[in-house]
N, CA, C and O of each residue as an XYZ file, in Angstrom:
860
protein
N     113.722    145.199    119.078
C     112.374    145.616    119.481
C     111.353    144.933    118.575
O     111.482    144.954    117.351
N     110.334    144.327    119.193
C     109.311    143.645    118.392
C     108.427    144.649    117.687
O     108.162    145.737    118.198
N     107.969    144.264    116.492
C     107.141    145.148    115.687
C     105.695    145.098    116.171
O     105.159    144.023    116.440
N     105.079    146.250    116.279
C     103.689    146.327    116.703
C     102.798    146.341    115.471
O     102.932    147.219    114.618
N     101.888    145.375    115.369
C     100.963    145.307    114.234
C      99.656    145.948    114.662
O      98.940    145.422    115.514
N      99.352    147.099    114.056
C      98.174    147.859    114.472
C      96.963    147.548    113.585
O      97.117    147.146    112.432
N      95.780    147.733    114.124
C      94.579    147.540    113.307
C      94.526    148.563    112.179
O      95.034    149.676    112.322
N      93.917    148.192    111.067
C      93.720    149.093    109.933
C      92.233    149.358    109.797
O      91.443    148.452    109.530
N      91.857    150.649    109.991
C      90.451    151.045    109.950
C      89.608    150.186    110.882
O      88.486    149.804    110.550
N      90.159    149.890    112.043
C      89.403    149.165    113.067
C      89.422    147.660    112.932
O      88.857    146.965    113.776
N      90.070    147.121    111.870
C      90.115    145.673    111.662
C      91.508    145.161    112.030
O      92.485    145.572    111.405
N      91.629    144.281    113.023
C      92.946    143.771    113.431
C      93.659    143.073    112.272
O      93.022    142.519    111.376
N      95.008    143.110    112.308
C      95.810    142.528    111.239
C      95.529    141.035    111.058
O      95.449    140.548    109.930
N      95.382    140.320    112.158
C      95.141    138.880    112.079
C      93.828    138.577    111.364
O      93.731    137.629    110.585
N      92.823    139.401    111.644
C      91.521    139.201    110.992
C      91.615    139.504    109.503
O      91.004    138.812    108.689
N      92.378    140.534    109.141
C      92.547    140.856    107.724
C      93.257    139.727    106.984
O      92.909    139.402    105.849
N      94.261    139.128    107.638
C      94.961    138.002    107.013
C      94.026    136.821    106.796
O      94.093    136.146    105.769
N      93.152    136.575    107.773
C      92.199    135.470    107.646
C      91.229    135.719    106.493
O      90.869    134.792    105.767
N      90.811    136.968    106.330
C      89.900    137.317    105.235
C      90.600    137.110    103.896
O      90.015    136.562    102.962
N      91.865    137.553    103.805
C      92.604    137.384    102.549
C      92.837    135.904    102.243
O      92.768    135.491    101.086
N      93.110    135.118    103.265
C      93.312    133.678    103.071
C      92.052    133.037    102.498
O      92.119    132.224    101.576
N      90.902    133.416    103.059
C      89.624    132.893    102.560
C      89.383    133.335    101.119
O      88.879    132.560    100.305
N      89.743    134.581    100.802
C      89.605    135.078     99.429
C      90.445    134.252     98.458
O      90.000    133.920     97.360
N      91.644    133.931     98.873
C      92.552    133.161     98.005
C      92.044    131.742     97.772
O      92.169    131.206     96.670
N      91.471    131.136     98.810
C      90.921    129.788     98.661
C      89.730    129.800     97.700
O      89.600    128.926     96.844
N      88.867    130.800     97.857
C      87.742    130.934     96.936
C      88.235    131.176     95.508
O      87.678    130.640     94.550
N      89.278    131.984     95.381
C      89.835    132.274     94.060
C      90.422    131.016     93.433
O      90.311    130.822     92.222
N      91.049    130.155     94.242
C      91.587    128.892     93.719
C      90.494    128.054     93.089
O      90.668    127.511     91.998
N      89.367    127.949     93.779
C      88.252    127.170     93.250
C      87.726    127.790     91.953
O      87.370    127.074     91.016
N      87.679    129.115     91.905
C      87.224    129.798     90.690
C      88.151    129.500     89.516
O      87.691    129.240     88.404
N      89.467    129.539     89.770
C      90.433    129.303     88.699
C      90.361    127.859     88.207
O      90.401    127.613     87.002
N      90.256    126.906     89.131
C      90.137    125.506     88.732
C      88.876    125.289     87.913
O      88.899    124.557     86.923
N      87.783    125.911     88.312
C      86.516    125.764     87.594
C      86.604    126.366     86.195
O      86.020    125.842     85.245
N      87.330    127.458     86.079
C      87.428    128.149     84.787
C      88.495    127.562     83.885
O      88.262    127.361     82.693
N      89.680    127.281     84.453
C      90.833    126.899     83.644
C      91.349    125.491     83.904
O      92.248    125.026     83.203
N      90.792    124.802     84.902
C      91.284    123.483     85.253
C      92.576    123.569     86.049
O      93.103    124.657     86.280
N      93.088    122.401     86.471
C      94.302    122.364     87.259
C      95.492    122.904     86.472
O      96.428    123.446     87.060
N      95.465    122.760     85.151
C      96.577    123.240     84.317
C      96.736    124.753     84.419
O      97.839    125.276     84.257
N      95.642    125.450     84.687
C      95.705    126.910     84.776
C      95.859    127.437     86.187
O      95.791    128.644     86.416
N      96.066    126.532     87.137
C      96.146    126.939     88.545
C      97.563    127.420     88.863
O      98.411    126.659     89.327
N      97.783    128.682     88.603
C      99.065    129.312     88.896
C      98.860    130.396     89.951
O      97.766    130.940     90.096
N      99.923    130.697     90.677
C      99.824    131.711     91.741
C      99.349    133.036     91.162
O      98.510    133.707     91.763
N      99.872    133.419     90.006
C      99.474    134.694     89.392
C      97.987    134.717     89.068
O      97.321    135.736     89.251
N      97.463    133.577     88.581
C      96.036    133.501     88.237
C      95.171    133.566     89.486
O      94.117    134.202     89.484
N      95.615    132.909     90.549
C      94.867    132.931     91.812
C      94.796    134.349     92.354
O      93.732    134.808     92.768
N      95.926    135.041     92.352
C      95.980    136.404     92.887
C      95.141    137.367     92.050
O      94.456    138.239     92.584
N      95.206    137.198     90.744
C      94.410    138.056     89.870
C      92.918    137.852     90.137
O      92.154    138.816     90.195
N      92.511    136.590     90.298
C      91.112    136.284     90.572
C      90.676    136.848     91.923
O      89.551    137.326     92.069
N      91.569    136.789     92.906
C      91.239    137.273     94.251
C      91.350    138.792     94.364
O      90.844    139.380     95.320
N      92.009    139.431     93.396
C      92.216    140.876     93.476
C      93.269    141.234     94.507
O      93.203    142.291     95.135
N      94.256    140.335     94.681
C      95.316    140.544     95.665
C      96.675    140.390     94.989
O      96.787    139.736     93.952
N      97.693    140.987     95.571
C      99.037    140.830     95.039
C      99.635    139.521     95.531
O      99.151    138.928     96.494
N     100.698    139.076     94.856
C     101.346    137.829     95.256
C     101.951    137.922     96.655
O     102.139    136.906     97.324
N     102.250    139.126     97.086
C     102.749    139.315     98.454
C     101.777    138.717     99.460
O     102.182    138.069    100.425
N     100.485    138.943     99.222
C      99.483    138.435    100.160
C      99.302    136.930    100.029
O      98.958    136.257    101.001
N      99.532    136.400     98.831
C      99.463    134.950     98.675
C     100.526    134.283     99.545
O     100.239    133.352    100.297
N     101.751    134.774     99.429
C     102.855    134.158    100.171
C     102.823    134.501    101.661
O     103.563    133.916    102.451
N     101.985    135.427    102.031
C     101.734    135.684    103.447
C     100.935    134.535    104.058
O     101.058    134.241    105.247
N     100.114    133.890    103.226
C      99.244    132.809    103.697
C      99.768    131.419    103.363
O      99.572    130.483    104.138
N     100.438    131.272    102.207
C     100.853    129.945    101.735
C     102.306    129.972    101.267
O     102.782    130.972    100.730
N     102.990    128.872    101.478
C     104.389    128.781    101.039
C     104.470    128.670     99.519
O     105.395    129.195     98.900
N     103.491    127.982     98.920
C     103.486    127.781     97.481
C     102.099    127.315     97.026
O     101.170    127.200     97.826
N     101.989    127.054     95.736
C     100.710    126.621     95.151
C     100.223    125.321     95.760
O      99.030    125.174     96.026
N     101.135    124.362     95.987
C     100.741    123.057     96.498
C     100.181    123.160     97.915
O      99.217    122.477     98.259
N     100.785    124.011     98.727
C     100.276    124.185    100.089
C      98.882    124.796    100.060
O      98.016    124.407    100.844
N      98.662    125.747     99.166
C      97.340    126.358     99.037
C      96.309    125.334     98.573
O      95.171    125.326     99.040
N      96.724    124.473     97.647
C      95.829    123.432     97.151
C      95.452    122.464     98.268
O      94.289    122.086     98.403
N      96.434    122.068     99.062
C      96.174    121.155    100.171
C      95.261    121.798    101.209
O      94.376    121.139    101.754
N      95.473    123.079    101.481
C      94.627    123.784    102.449
C      93.192    123.854    101.958
O      92.256    123.702    102.743
N      93.015    124.084    100.667
C      91.670    124.153    100.091
C      90.937    122.824    100.258
O      89.772    122.796    100.656
N      91.623    121.730     99.953
C      90.993    120.413    100.068
C      90.817    119.990    101.520
O      89.847    119.310    101.855
N      91.747    120.388    102.384
C      91.608    120.068    103.804
C      90.392    120.765    104.398
O      89.661    120.181    105.198
N      90.180    122.009    104.004
C      89.021    122.753    104.495
C      87.730    122.126    103.998
O      86.767    121.982    104.751
N      87.719    121.755    102.725
C      86.539    121.109    102.143
C      86.252    119.783    102.845
O      85.099    119.486    103.157
N      87.296    118.983    103.095
C      87.125    117.705    103.767
C      86.608    117.862    105.181
O      85.731    117.114    105.614
N      87.150    118.837    105.908
C      86.725    119.061    107.290
C      85.265    119.500    107.353
O      84.505    119.022    108.195
N      84.878    120.401    106.469
C      83.485    120.869    106.446
C      82.527    119.710    106.168
O      81.481    119.594    106.806
N      82.892    118.857    105.215
C      82.044    117.712    104.863
C      81.979    116.712    106.002
O      80.907    116.198    106.319
N      83.124    116.431    106.620
C      83.181    115.493    107.742
C      82.300    115.980    108.887
O      81.561    115.190    109.474
N      82.367    117.251    109.207
C      81.565    117.801    110.302
C      80.065    117.721    110.001
O      79.259    117.495    110.903
N      79.699    117.908    108.738
C      78.291    117.774    108.353
C      77.810    116.338    108.532
O      76.696    116.099    108.996
N      78.662    115.387    108.159
C      78.307    113.972    108.289
C      78.152    113.593    109.755
O      77.192    112.916    110.125
N      79.095    114.029    110.596
C      79.019    113.731    112.036
C      77.734    114.294    112.629
O      77.040    113.602    113.373
N      77.415    115.539    112.307
C      76.210    116.166    112.844
C      74.953    115.421    112.397
O      74.024    115.234    113.183
N      74.926    114.998    111.134
C      73.759    114.281    110.610
C      73.619    112.910    111.267
O      72.511    112.491    111.603
N      74.743    112.209    111.452
C      74.694    110.881    112.060
C      74.268    110.943    113.525
O      73.611    110.027    114.020
N      74.632    111.997    114.203
C      74.246    112.142    115.607
C      72.730    112.231    115.778
O      72.194    111.909    116.838
N      72.048    112.671    114.722
C      70.589    112.804    114.785
C      69.865    111.714    114.003
O      68.637    111.729    113.922
N      70.612    110.763    113.423
C      70.024    109.744    112.548
C      69.454    108.575    113.351
O      69.912    108.312    114.463
N      68.466    107.876    112.804
C      67.928    106.683    113.464
C      68.943    105.550    113.472
O      69.914    105.577    112.715
N      68.727    104.572    114.308
C      69.659    103.451    114.442
C      69.409    102.441    113.333
O      68.912    101.340    113.570
N      69.761    102.837    112.130
C      69.540    102.011    110.935
C      70.722    102.205    110.001
O      70.972    103.323    109.551
N      71.453    101.139    109.701
C      72.621    101.266    108.828
C      72.251    101.707    107.409
O      72.939    102.568    106.862
N      71.196    101.162    106.783
C      70.846    101.640    105.441
C      70.597    103.146    105.405
O      71.046    103.833    104.488
N      69.876    103.657    106.412
C      69.588    105.091    106.445
C      70.848    105.903    106.686
O      71.024    106.962    106.084
N      71.723    105.427    107.552
C      72.955    106.142    107.845
C      73.906    106.109    106.652
O      74.579    107.101    106.371
N      73.968    104.990    105.955
C      74.817    104.889    104.775
C      74.306    105.810    103.666
O      75.098    106.463    102.986
N      73.001    105.860    103.486
C      72.422    106.760    102.488
C      72.707    108.211    102.838
O      72.989    109.035    101.968
N      72.630    108.505    104.114
C      72.885    109.860    104.593
C      74.316    110.288    104.267
O      74.545    111.391    103.771
N      75.269    109.409    104.550
C      76.680    109.706    104.263
C      76.902    109.939    102.776
O      77.529    110.923    102.385
N      76.391    109.040    101.949
C      76.574    109.165    100.504
C      75.926    110.434     99.973
O      76.482    111.101     99.101
N      74.759    110.768    100.494
C      74.046    111.964    100.051
C      74.811    113.236    100.394
O      74.884    114.161     99.584
N      75.380    113.280    101.596
C      76.139    114.467    102.015
C      77.411    114.612    101.193
O      77.778    115.720    100.801
N      78.084    113.492    100.931
C      79.298    113.539    100.113
C      79.002    114.064     98.709
O      79.743    114.892     98.179
N      77.921    113.578     98.118
C      77.551    114.050     96.788
C      77.139    115.517     96.803
O      77.519    116.287     95.922
N      76.365    115.892     97.803
C      75.921    117.289     97.905
C      77.105    118.234     98.034
O      77.104    119.322     97.459
N      78.122    117.814     98.796
C      79.302    118.658     98.980
C      79.984    118.959     97.653
O      80.574    120.025     97.479
N      79.904    118.016     96.718
C      80.554    118.184     95.421
C      79.646    118.823     94.379
O      80.128    119.435     93.425
N      78.343    118.685     94.555
C      77.404    119.166     93.540
C      76.809    120.529     93.866
O      76.490    121.300     92.961
N      76.659    120.830     95.153
C      76.064    122.123     95.522
C      76.964    123.276     95.083
O      76.478    124.361     94.765
N      78.266    123.042     95.066
C      79.226    124.018     94.543
C      79.976    123.332     93.407
O      80.926    122.594     93.668
N      79.579    123.553     92.151
C      80.184    122.862     91.008
C      81.701    123.031     90.932
O      82.390    122.175     90.376
N      82.223    124.120     91.481
C      83.679    124.328     91.473
C      84.383    123.212     92.231
O      85.445    122.744     91.820
N      83.785    122.787     93.343
C      84.401    121.730     94.152
C      84.328    120.393     93.432
O      85.231    119.564     93.550
N      83.255    120.190     92.691
C      83.137    118.959     91.913
C      84.235    118.851     90.878
O      84.852    117.796     90.733
N      84.487    119.939     90.151
C      85.553    119.896     89.139
C      86.920    119.774     89.812
O      87.781    119.038     89.331
N      87.123    120.483     90.912
C      88.395    120.399     91.623
C      88.660    118.970     92.084
O      89.787    118.483     91.997
N      87.624    118.305     92.572
C      87.756    116.922     93.031
C      88.154    116.002     91.888
O      89.030    115.149     92.036
N      87.498    116.185     90.743
C      87.780    115.338     89.578
C      89.206    115.560     89.079
O      89.916    114.600     88.780
N      89.628    116.828     88.989
C      90.921    117.130     88.373
C      92.103    116.925     89.318
O      93.226    116.696     88.868
N      91.856    117.006     90.625
C      92.980    116.916     91.570
C      93.161    115.524     92.146
O      94.069    115.298     92.947
N      92.311    114.587     91.749
C      92.348    113.266     92.366
C      93.675    112.556     92.125
O      94.061    111.698     92.919
N      94.384    112.895     91.046
C      95.650    112.242     90.760
C      96.862    112.969     91.312
O      97.997    112.558     91.070
N      96.634    114.040     92.048
C      97.744    114.842     92.561
C      98.537    114.099     93.623
O      97.973    113.606     94.600
N      99.856    114.020     93.428
C     100.717    113.359     94.404
C     100.710    114.107     95.734
O     100.772    113.488     96.796
N     100.634    115.431     95.678
C     100.673    116.229     96.900
C      99.435    116.013     97.770
O      99.458    116.274     98.973
N      98.350    115.530     97.145
C      97.121    115.315     97.900
C      96.941    113.860     98.338
O      95.954    113.528     98.994
N      97.892    112.991     97.978
C      97.745    111.562     98.258
C      97.589    111.301     99.760
O      96.666    110.603    100.180
N      98.486    111.859    100.556
C      98.438    111.628    102.000
C      97.168    112.212    102.605
O      96.567    111.618    103.500
N      96.765    113.380    102.112
C      95.545    114.013    102.613
C      94.325    113.160    102.294
O      93.441    113.001    103.135
N      94.272    112.604    101.068
C      93.150    111.754    100.679
C      93.105    110.498    101.534
O      92.035    110.057    101.954
N      94.282    109.924    101.789
C      94.336    108.710    102.601
C      93.861    108.987    104.026
O      93.135    108.182    104.610
N      94.268    110.118    104.579
C      93.856    110.487    105.930
C      92.352    110.714    106.001
O      91.703    110.308    106.965
N      91.802    111.361    104.983
C      90.367    111.645    104.936
C      89.573    110.347    104.799
O      88.558    110.159    105.470
N      90.041    109.454    103.926
C      89.373    108.164    103.758
C      89.387    107.367    105.056
O      88.385    106.759    105.432
N      90.530    107.376    105.739
C      90.647    106.654    106.999
C      89.710    107.223    108.063
O      89.095    106.466    108.814
N      89.598    108.544    108.132
C      88.710    109.178    109.115
C      87.258    108.815    108.847
O      86.506    108.516    109.775
N      86.864    108.841    107.582
C      85.488    108.493    107.228
C      85.210    107.012    107.473
O      84.130    106.644    107.936
N      86.190    106.170    107.160
C      85.989    104.729    107.364
C      85.888    104.402    108.856
O      85.091    103.551    109.252
N      86.690    105.073    109.678
C      86.604    104.839    111.121
C      85.255    105.329    111.673
O      84.671    104.695    112.551
N      84.776    106.444    111.158
C      83.460    106.934    111.561
C      82.377    105.931    111.180
O      81.460    105.670    111.960
N      82.487    105.371    109.979
C      81.520    104.384    109.520
C      81.601    103.117    110.367
O      80.570    102.545    110.722
N      82.808    102.677    110.691
C      82.980    101.501    111.550
C      82.319    101.722    112.903
O      81.610    100.845    113.396
N      82.541    102.871    113.500
C      81.929    103.183    114.797
C      80.406    103.120    114.722
O      79.747    102.645    115.648
N      79.857    103.602    113.612
C      78.408    103.579    113.445
C      77.891    102.159    113.254
O      76.817    101.819    113.751
N      78.636    101.338    112.547
C      78.232     99.938    112.348
C      78.218     99.199    113.679
O      77.277     98.467    113.985
N      79.267     99.397    114.465
C      79.338     98.754    115.781
C      78.152     99.173    116.648
O      77.573     98.362    117.370
N      77.805    100.456    116.561
C      76.688    100.978    117.360
C      75.344    100.429    116.873
O      74.531     99.967    117.672
N      75.121    100.483    115.578
C      73.823    100.073    115.017
C      73.574     98.578    115.212
O      72.455     98.163    115.515
N      74.628     97.768    115.035
C      74.481     96.321    115.125
C      74.765     95.772    116.528
O      74.665     94.568    116.764
N      75.119     96.670    117.454
C      75.456     96.244    118.831
C      76.543     95.166    118.825
O      76.392     94.114    119.447
N      77.628     95.441    118.119
C      78.714     94.476    117.973
C      79.830     94.747    118.982
O      80.036     95.878    119.422
N      80.542     93.677    119.333
C      81.680     93.787    120.242
C      82.879     94.351    119.464
O      83.343     93.714    118.518
N      83.391     95.538    119.845
C      84.515     96.140    119.112
C      85.743     95.247    119.036
O      86.410     95.209    118.002
N      86.057     94.522    120.115
C      87.236     93.660    120.122
C      87.149     92.552    119.077
O      88.165     92.109    118.543
N      85.931     92.113    118.794
C      85.725     91.025    117.844
C      85.620     91.513    116.406
O      86.124     90.868    115.487
N      84.969     92.647    116.217
C      84.599     93.059    114.860
C      85.375     94.245    114.288
O      85.403     94.416    113.070
N      86.007     95.069    115.131
C      86.550     96.336    114.624
C      87.582     96.145    113.504
O      87.493     96.812    112.474
N      88.556     95.249    113.688
C      89.610     95.103    112.687
C      89.053     94.712    111.330
O      89.446     95.269    110.306
N      88.134     93.751    111.326
C      87.544     93.320    110.043
C      86.698     94.439    109.428
O      86.731     94.660    108.217
N      85.950     95.132    110.265
C      85.113     96.209    109.746
C      85.940     97.387    109.245
O      85.552     98.056    108.287
N      87.075     97.645    109.887
C      87.952     98.712    109.396
C      88.418     98.416    107.975
O      88.487     99.320    107.142
N      88.739     97.157    107.695
C      89.150     96.782    106.340
C      88.013     97.004    105.344
O      88.216     97.547    104.258
N      86.830     96.579    105.732
C      85.668     96.693    104.846
C      85.318     98.152    104.580
O      85.044     98.531    103.441
N      85.328     98.963    105.622
C      84.925    100.364    105.444
C      85.955    101.155    104.642
O      85.590    102.078    103.914
N      87.239    100.808    104.765
C      88.247    101.475    103.931
C      88.025    101.124    102.464
O      88.071    101.997    101.596
N      87.784     99.842    102.192
C      87.497     99.412    100.815
C      86.239    100.114    100.302
O      86.200    100.578     99.162
N      85.227    100.187    101.142
C      83.975    100.809    100.713
C      84.159    102.302    100.433
O      83.714    102.796     99.397
N      84.817    103.029    101.354
C      84.985    104.467    101.176
C      85.832    104.770     99.939
O      85.517    105.685     99.178
N      86.906    104.004     99.741
C      87.752    104.215     98.564
C      86.983    103.900     97.282
O      87.089    104.620     96.289
N      86.207    102.812     97.318
C      85.405    102.443     96.154
C      84.313    103.446     95.858
O      84.058    103.774     94.699
N      83.667    103.935     96.904
C      82.604    104.932     96.724
C      83.183    106.221     96.147
O      82.567    106.849     95.287
N      84.366    106.614     96.619
C      85.015    107.821     96.093
C      85.323    107.671     94.606
O      85.139    108.607     93.828
N      85.796    106.478     94.217
C      86.091    106.227     92.807
C      84.816    106.218     91.970
O      84.797    106.727     90.849
N      83.759    105.640     92.516
C      82.473    105.615     91.813
C      81.940    107.028     91.601
O      81.462    107.366     90.518
N      82.027    107.847     92.644
C      81.577    109.239     92.534
C      82.418    109.987     91.506
O      81.904    110.811     90.751
N      83.719    109.691     91.485
C      84.608    110.322     90.522
C      84.172    110.001     89.093
O      84.108    110.892     88.246
N      83.875    108.732     88.828
C      83.408    108.338     87.492
C      82.053    108.968     87.173
O      81.801    109.373     86.038
N      81.194    109.048     88.171
C      79.863    109.641     87.956
C      79.991    111.119     87.608
O      79.325    111.606     86.695
N      80.842    111.828     88.332
C      81.057    113.247     88.047
C      81.675    113.439     86.670
O      81.409    114.431     85.991
N      82.512    112.470     86.261
C      83.141    112.555     84.947
C      82.246    112.112     83.804
O      82.627    112.213     82.638
N      81.052    111.619     84.133
C      80.079    111.257     83.107
C      80.211    109.855     82.561
O      79.561    109.520     81.570
N      81.048    109.012     83.189
C      81.222    107.649     82.679
C      80.292    106.646     83.366
O      80.243    105.480     82.973
N      79.558    107.088     84.383
C      78.540    106.260     85.048
C      77.204    106.954     84.863
O      76.984    108.056     85.365
N      76.314    106.292     84.136
C      75.041    106.919     83.759
C      73.899    106.418     84.636
O      73.145    105.527     84.243
N      73.778    107.003     85.834
C      72.650    106.713     86.718
C      72.198    108.026     87.359
O      72.960    108.990     87.433
N      70.957    108.044     87.818
C      70.449    109.231     88.490
C      71.144    109.397     89.841
O      71.633    108.431     90.427
N      71.177    110.614     90.312
C      71.829    110.909     91.586
C      71.237    110.082     92.722
O      71.975    109.544     93.548
N      69.914    109.977     92.768
C      69.252    109.220     93.831
C      69.629    107.741     93.768
O      69.806    107.092     94.799
N      69.750    107.215     92.544
C      70.130    105.809     92.382
C      71.570    105.571     92.823
O      71.884    104.526     93.394
N      72.437    106.536     92.559
C      73.832    106.415     92.979
C      73.927    106.353     94.502
O      74.650    105.520     95.049
N      73.204    107.227     95.179
C      73.185    107.234     96.645
C      72.644    105.913     97.170
O      73.206    105.324     98.093
N      71.554    105.455     96.577
C      70.926    104.217     97.020
C      71.852    103.019     96.828
O      71.954    102.167     97.711
N      72.523    102.951     95.690
C      73.417    101.826     95.422
C      74.628    101.828     96.356
O      75.074    100.768     96.797
N      75.153    102.999     96.656
C      76.265    103.101     97.611
C      75.839    102.556     98.970
O      76.579    101.806     99.606
N      74.646    102.938     99.407
C      74.143    102.470    100.704
C      73.932    100.965    100.698
O      74.270    100.287    101.668
N      73.379    100.441     99.618
C      73.140     98.995     99.518
C      74.449     98.207     99.543
O      74.542     97.167    100.195
N      75.452     98.703     98.835
C      76.744     98.022     98.819
C      77.369     98.007    100.209
O      77.948     97.005    100.630
N      77.247     99.119    100.910
C      77.795     99.201    102.264
C      77.143     98.165    103.173
O      77.833     97.429    103.879
N      75.825     98.111    103.155
C      75.084     97.179    104.013
C      75.426     95.730    103.652
O      75.623     94.897    104.538
N      75.496     95.431    102.347
C      75.794     94.063    101.905
C      77.181     93.625    102.368
O      77.357     92.490    102.813
N      78.150     94.502    102.268
C      79.510     94.178    102.699
C      79.573     93.934    104.203
O      80.216     92.993    104.668
N      78.901     94.789    104.944
C      78.902     94.656    106.409
C      78.191     93.385    106.834
O      78.688     92.654    107.691
N      77.040     93.113    106.248
C      76.285     91.901    106.600
C      77.106     90.649    106.338
O      77.038     89.691    107.108
N      77.886     90.647    105.255
C      78.708     89.482    104.935
C      79.815     89.287    105.970
O      80.094     88.162    106.384
N      80.443     90.387    106.385
C      81.502     90.295    107.394
C      80.945     89.794    108.710
O      81.533     88.915    109.341
N      79.825     90.337    109.128
C      79.204     89.923    110.395
C      78.839     88.449    110.342
O      79.070     87.715    111.303
N      78.266     88.009    109.216
C      77.900     86.601    109.069
C      79.125     85.690    109.093
O      79.093     84.623    109.705
N      80.206     86.108    108.427
C      81.429     85.300    108.394
C      82.040     85.162    109.772
O      82.438     84.066    110.167
N      82.119     86.266    110.513
C      82.714     86.233    111.848
C      81.890     85.333    112.776
O      82.439     84.537    113.538
N      80.586     85.472    112.697
C      79.734     84.658    113.570
C      79.784     83.186    113.191
O      79.686     82.317    114.057
N      79.935     82.902    111.908
C      80.016     81.506    111.464
C      81.299     80.845    111.963
O      81.335     79.647    112.243
N      82.354     81.663    112.066
C      83.642     81.151    112.550
C      83.688     81.069    114.077
O      84.610     80.493    114.655
N      82.681     81.653    114.713
C      82.609     81.633    116.160
C      83.648     82.485    116.829
O      84.056     82.212    117.957
N      84.097     83.558    116.112
C      85.131     84.431    116.686
C      84.529     85.369    117.719
O      85.245     86.177    118.310
């Protein structure tokens, strides 16, 4: 006989699990901000969330899965903000590139916990595939915008632009990482501006090279 899961005080079980999952993700960010990745243990997360470990394992198989879920949620939220902003942006690559860089920085700076988590988790092997997937999604979005803004033929330019945008997104992520770590001493506005300028310069060079070759 299947077990019937009843609501508790009018709140369905599924909704309660979702609330606890969100609490645990918030608690993870709190622990990383307070103790760094070295202090990110299941017991510390549960203590911060005010939940028992039973509820942690109800949502996540282990610490690494919880960490990946936290970063996946952060990446998805940021990606959706960028898409929404680009849909309303003028047909100008410099403005669109600045917009992307600004949103990426804001995502890390508006909540300082996420900034520290980004800095400390960047070397995590468990997050490698997730980072690569996120970089690829952002680079493809950027490529689509370049093709649109410059009115380029996708068959001619997409492959070359995909290479450029992957290099740019990976480089921009590394630059932001150094900036957050304090090893790059420039104002936030200058960092955004330089990222946008580098993007435009790289794209202009690719477009010029392809056209010079008559491809």
